[in-house]
C-alpha positions as a printed Julia matrix, in Angstrom:
311×3 Matrix{Float64}:
   0.0     0.0     0.0
   1.48    3.29   -1.13
   1.0     5.54    1.91
   3.22    8.35    0.6
   1.12    8.84   -2.51
  -2.06    8.69   -0.52
  -0.78   11.24    1.98
  -0.21   13.64   -0.93
  -3.75   13.01   -2.19
  -4.88   13.72    1.36
  -3.06   17.06    1.22
  -4.58   18.03   -2.11
  -8.15   17.33   -0.96
  -7.92   19.05    2.32
  -8.34   22.05    2.37
  -8.16   18.61    3.7
  -7.61   15.34    3.77
  -7.98   11.75    2.73
  -7.49    8.14    3.76
  -3.98    7.24    4.87
  -3.89    3.97    2.95
  -4.29    3.59   -0.79
  -7.42    1.54   -1.62
  -7.15   -1.71   -3.49
  -7.84   -1.32   -7.22
 -11.6    -1.29   -7.68
 -12.24   -0.58   -4.01
 -14.42    2.46   -3.29
 -12.62    5.39   -1.56
 -15.43    5.38    1.0
 -14.58    1.85    2.2
 -12.31    1.74    5.27
 -10.31   -1.51    5.34
  -7.17   -0.25    7.09
  -6.09    2.7     9.21
  -7.28    5.84    7.41
  -6.71    9.46    8.36
 -10.0    10.99    7.28
  -9.65   14.57    8.52
  -7.53   17.06   10.41
  -9.3    20.16   11.68
  -8.0    23.45   13.06
 -10.04   25.46   15.57
 -10.56   28.21   14.68
 -10.42   27.28   10.97
  -8.99   30.71   10.1
  -6.54   32.67   12.22
  -4.21   35.67   12.11
  -0.45   35.4    12.58
   0.2    35.03   16.31
  -3.22   33.52   17.05
  -3.3    30.09   18.67
  -4.94   27.17   16.86
  -5.9    23.76   18.24
  -5.65   20.88   15.76
  -7.39   17.52   16.07
  -7.69   14.47   13.84
 -10.14   11.76   12.79
  -8.35    8.43   12.45
 -10.51    5.5    11.36
  -9.92    1.74   11.32
 -11.96   -1.39   10.62
 -12.59   -1.51   14.4
 -13.95    2.03   14.56
 -12.56    5.44   15.44
  -9.03    5.31   16.87
  -9.28    7.65   19.85
  -6.01    6.85   21.59
  -3.44    7.02   18.78
  -0.45    9.27   19.4
   0.22   11.69   16.57
   3.38   13.59   15.82
   2.67   17.2    14.85
   4.65   20.05   13.35
   3.99   23.29   11.5
   5.58   23.45    8.07
   7.68   26.59    7.54
   8.9    25.79    4.03
   6.98   27.33    1.12
   6.39   25.04   -1.84
   8.9    25.74   -4.63
   7.3    26.59   -8.0
   8.89   23.49   -9.55
   7.03   21.13   -7.19
   3.52   19.97   -8.06
   2.45   18.73   -4.64
   0.19   20.73   -2.34
   3.07   21.13    0.15
   6.83   21.34   -0.17
   8.57   17.96   -0.14
  10.74   19.37    2.67
   7.63   19.32    4.9
   7.44   15.53    4.88
  10.35   14.71    7.23
   9.69   15.45   10.91
  10.58   18.99   11.85
  13.02   19.57   14.71
  11.1    19.86   17.94
   7.93   18.24   16.59
   5.43   17.47   19.36
   3.13   14.51   20.0
  -0.39   14.16   21.34
  -4.07   13.64   20.59
  -4.37   17.36   19.83
  -1.86   20.04   18.96
  -1.84   23.69   20.05
   0.34   26.08   18.08
   0.33   29.74   17.12
   0.21   30.76   13.48
   3.82   31.86   12.76
   4.34   35.61   12.74
   5.76   35.4     9.2
   3.07   33.07    7.82
   1.76   35.74    5.43
   5.26   36.11    4.0
   5.89   32.37    3.73
   2.46   31.36    2.41
   0.54   34.58    1.72
   0.42   37.81   -0.27
   3.4    39.56    1.34
   6.71   39.12   -0.46
   9.46   37.83    1.87
  12.67   39.87    2.26
  15.17   39.4    -0.53
  18.16   37.34    0.58
  21.64   38.33   -0.54
  22.65   36.57   -3.73
  19.19   35.09   -4.32
  16.35   36.24   -6.6
  13.28   37.88   -5.12
  10.38   35.55   -4.3
   6.98   36.62   -5.55
   4.01   36.6    -3.18
   1.71   33.59   -3.15
  -1.47   33.58   -5.22
  -4.75   33.14   -3.29
  -7.16   30.32   -3.98
 -10.54   30.94   -5.61
 -11.96   32.16   -2.29
  -9.13   34.65   -1.72
  -7.47   32.44    0.89
  -3.93   31.5     1.94
  -3.05   28.39    3.92
  -0.48   27.22    6.45
   0.35   23.47    6.2
   0.38   21.55    9.5
   1.73   18.01    9.35
   0.47   15.04   11.38
   2.09   11.6    11.34
   1.23    8.32   13.05
   4.22    6.03   13.47
   2.9     3.47   15.96
   0.2     1.8    13.87
   0.33   -1.94   13.29
   0.23   -1.67    9.51
   2.72    1.18    9.02
   2.96    4.96    9.05
   0.12    7.29    8.09
   0.83   10.94    7.25
  -1.42   13.84    6.32
  -1.72   17.62    6.4
  -4.15   20.19    7.7
  -4.33   23.52    5.86
  -5.04   26.35    8.29
  -6.46   29.4     6.54
  -4.48   32.5     7.51
  -5.83   36.05    7.6
  -3.32   38.35    5.92
  -3.32   42.12    5.46
  -4.03   43.32    1.95
  -2.66   46.49    0.45
  -6.03   48.2     0.11
  -8.91   49.56    2.17
 -10.89   46.36    1.76
  -8.5    44.51    4.03
 -10.24   45.43    7.27
 -13.61   44.36    5.91
 -12.3    40.97    4.79
 -10.56   40.41    8.12
 -13.91   40.71    9.88
 -15.23   37.79    7.8
 -12.93   35.06    9.08
 -14.17   31.59    8.26
 -16.19   29.62   10.78
 -16.27   25.84   10.56
 -19.36   24.12    9.13
 -21.14   21.5    11.21
 -23.19   18.31   11.06
 -26.14   18.83   13.38
 -27.45   15.28   13.1
 -27.74   12.3    10.78
 -30.92   10.32   10.13
 -31.3     6.77    8.86
 -34.29    6.42    6.5
 -35.69    3.0     5.63
 -37.25    2.06    2.29
 -40.63    2.5     3.95
 -39.81    6.05    5.02
 -39.25    5.4     8.74
 -36.59    7.63   10.31
 -34.13    6.97   13.12
 -31.59    9.44   14.48
 -28.06    8.04   14.51
 -27.02   10.61   17.1
 -29.33    8.94   19.62
 -27.31    5.69   19.47
 -26.53    2.68   17.24
 -29.36    1.6    14.93
 -30.08   -1.84   13.45
 -30.64   -2.6     9.75
 -31.31   -5.87    7.96
 -28.52   -7.54    5.95
 -28.6    -6.53    2.29
 -31.08   -3.67    2.82
 -30.64   -0.37    0.99
 -31.31    2.65    3.19
 -30.76    6.39    3.0
 -28.68    8.54    5.31
 -29.52   12.23    5.59
 -26.87   14.49    7.09
 -28.36   17.75    8.35
 -25.98   20.72    8.53
 -25.86   23.29   11.28
 -27.24   26.76   10.55
 -24.74   28.96    8.75
 -22.51   26.11    7.56
 -22.33   27.72    4.11
 -21.31   31.32    4.78
 -21.37   34.34    2.5
 -18.08   36.22    2.47
 -16.43   39.08    0.55
 -13.63   38.47   -1.95
 -11.5    41.17   -3.54
 -11.94   41.09   -7.31
  -8.57   41.99   -8.81
 -10.04   43.18  -12.1
 -12.43   45.74  -10.58
 -10.55   46.23   -7.27
 -13.91   45.89   -5.54
 -15.38   43.47   -3.04
 -17.79   40.87   -4.37
 -19.81   38.43   -2.25
 -19.32   34.7    -2.61
 -21.11   31.82   -0.93
 -19.21   28.82    0.31
 -19.71   25.43   -1.27
 -19.88   22.36    0.99
 -18.34   18.94    0.38
 -19.39   15.87    2.37
 -17.29   12.69    2.29
 -18.85    9.39    3.39
 -16.91    6.44    4.86
 -17.88    3.03    6.24
 -16.18   -0.25    7.14
 -18.61   -2.33    5.05
 -21.48   -1.98    2.62
 -21.47    0.46   -0.28
 -22.57    4.07   -0.8
 -24.14    5.31   -4.0
 -21.79    8.32   -3.8
 -18.4     8.58   -2.08
 -18.88   12.36   -1.9
 -21.88   14.66   -2.01
 -22.14   18.4    -1.54
 -23.85   21.72   -1.94
 -22.69   24.07   -4.69
 -22.14   27.75   -3.97
 -25.27   28.54   -5.99
 -27.46   26.19   -3.92
 -29.1    26.66   -0.52
 -29.66   23.04    0.58
 -29.13   22.44    4.3
 -28.69   18.66    4.14
 -27.32   15.86    1.96
 -28.8    12.4     1.39
 -26.87    9.31    0.3
 -28.02    5.73   -0.25
 -26.13    2.84    1.37
 -26.48   -0.9     0.78
 -25.81   -2.95    3.9
 -23.53   -6.0     3.72
 -25.16   -9.39    3.31
 -23.94  -10.77    6.63
 -24.53   -9.67   10.21
 -21.83   -7.39   11.66
 -21.1    -4.07   13.3
 -20.44   -1.32   10.75
 -18.71    1.96   11.57
 -19.68    5.1     9.66
 -17.92    8.46    9.36
 -18.97   11.75    7.76
 -16.5    14.54    7.01
 -17.89   17.95    6.03
 -15.7    20.67    4.54
 -16.42   24.16    3.27
 -14.58   25.78    0.37
 -12.54   28.0     2.74
 -10.91   25.13    4.63
 -13.33   24.64    7.53
 -13.79   21.0     8.59
 -16.22   19.07   10.78
 -16.75   15.35   11.28
 -18.92   12.8    13.05
 -18.75    9.04   13.62
 -21.55    6.51   14.08
 -22.12    2.79   14.68
 -24.63    0.5    12.96
 -25.69   -3.05   13.71
 -26.39   -5.15   10.62
 -28.5    -8.17   11.4
 -30.34   -9.36   14.49
């Protein structure tokens, strides 16, 4: 299993994040058959240089959520060279000196984050060419990579990255307005199980039972305000324009099959929930289910559930 490649795919998705083990050919990305790092979230999801951020992870396994794994954490301080195609610099993959371990990680956004990863050009070093500022993403954002690595898992190492959105000063009057619109994380308020006959059961109230081989629907209901409206500076007109966040929901389970590995809400839509069909396995077993919700500005939320298939 090629964990390095999958860690890079994890980095590209995240504004997120992806399984830590490459699926077998033909295996759905939503199927968890090994340790899988499904998400890393920063709280708050957007911060200014000097602000403290608390990072946490969602590590899944065929036996359920791994709540006691020890992660090694470090903040990457190496900008990605233009010649590299990955989401982070290759120099960010080895452990940084002084990297810390723990279930969560508290760290301030570096004071020079907007120079390393944002719109402010870093000082020119003697004998070296000037480095141009970073380009924002489509939402006007800049991101600090934070690395997490698990080295004590039975089947090998798992590595991934969080991307903490950083609030940087802009060279115009709109800067103060944009700074007041820092991203807030989306949320999953609850998830319902819906049978073919239309009966509903709330997964948040405890494990539910389904019959082997049945096809049911899950409906994930988002918290109010999960998709925020925010201003973006339009470079052509030098004016602020409002955008609405899109939402992306990834579905994972240890057995059975989803109709869609990912669902979502486009920026032009106003839906407040997502529904996905799932076919239960043919034999009786306990199935673990995970939902990971992300907005287009890097905010992340997740929930885990347990199902009983069979009597």
